[in-house]
TIGU-172434 format. One record per residue (C-alpha): residue in one letter; x, y, z. Coordinates in nm, 4 decimals. Layout:
# TIGU-172434
+------+----------+----------+----------+
: rest :        u :        v :        w :
+------+----------+----------+----------+
:    a :        X :        Y :        Z :
...
+------+----------+----------+----------+
END
This chain:
# TIGU-172434
+------+----------+----------+----------+
: rest :        u :        v :        w :
+------+----------+----------+----------+
:    x :  14.6951 :   5.0221 :   9.1534 :
:    x :  14.7454 :   4.9126 :   8.7985 :
:    x :  14.8300 :   4.6034 :   8.8036 :
:    x :  14.6076 :   4.5392 :   9.0310 :
:    x :  14.3186 :   4.6957 :   8.8048 :
:    x :  14.4328 :   4.4674 :   8.5186 :
:    x :  14.4346 :   4.1607 :   8.7321 :
:    x :  14.0912 :   4.2263 :   8.8738 :
:    x :  13.9918 :   4.3071 :   8.4932 :
:    x :  14.0992 :   3.9668 :   8.4104 :
:    x :  13.9510 :   3.8140 :   8.6351 :
:    x :  13.6327 :   3.9702 :   8.5740 :
:    x :  13.6325 :   3.8734 :   8.2164 :
:    x :  13.7555 :   3.4986 :   8.2748 :
:    x :  13.4141 :   3.5243 :   8.5167 :
:    x :  13.1735 :   3.6123 :   8.2668 :
:    x :  13.2895 :   3.4232 :   7.9706 :
:    x :  13.3128 :   3.0758 :   8.2056 :
:    x :  12.8896 :   3.2135 :   8.3118 :
:    x :  12.8174 :   3.2273 :   7.9390 :
:    x :  12.9476 :   2.9173 :   7.8093 :
:    x :  12.8151 :   2.7380 :   8.1484 :
:    x :  12.4601 :   2.8737 :   8.0846 :
:    x :  12.4848 :   2.8132 :   7.7493 :
:    x :  12.6017 :   2.4385 :   7.7819 :
:    x :  12.3228 :   2.4156 :   8.0944 :
:    x :  12.0451 :   2.6275 :   7.8852 :
:    x :  12.0302 :   2.4380 :   7.5437 :
:    x :  11.9561 :   2.0741 :   7.7154 :
:    x :  11.6938 :   2.2136 :   7.8702 :
:    x :  11.5221 :   2.3222 :   7.5324 :
:    x :  11.2510 :   2.1140 :   7.4351 :
:    x :  11.3532 :   1.9500 :   7.0596 :
:    x :  11.1276 :   2.0707 :   6.7782 :
:    x :  11.0592 :   1.7078 :   6.6481 :
:    x :  10.9282 :   1.6208 :   6.9764 :
:    x :  10.7060 :   1.9519 :   7.0936 :
:    x :  10.5794 :   2.0926 :   6.8259 :
:    x :  10.4189 :   2.4802 :   6.8511 :
:    x :  10.0300 :   2.4542 :   6.9096 :
:    x :   9.9915 :   2.6360 :   6.5733 :
:    x :  10.2309 :   2.3682 :   6.4174 :
:    x :  10.0478 :   2.1904 :   6.1544 :
:    x :  10.2909 :   1.8266 :   6.2820 :
:    x :  10.0654 :   1.8908 :   6.6347 :
:    x :   9.8039 :   1.6164 :   6.6251 :
+------+----------+----------+----------+
END
């Protein structure tokens, strides 16, 4: 059972890393750039 457990852990680690990097790559473009969308209390807001 040792090798199977090690293989399963390696697969889970790989999935976790891929999921994290994918979430980061997908989440960054969805965030509004601060230059275009200032906060309500920002002095740059009209």
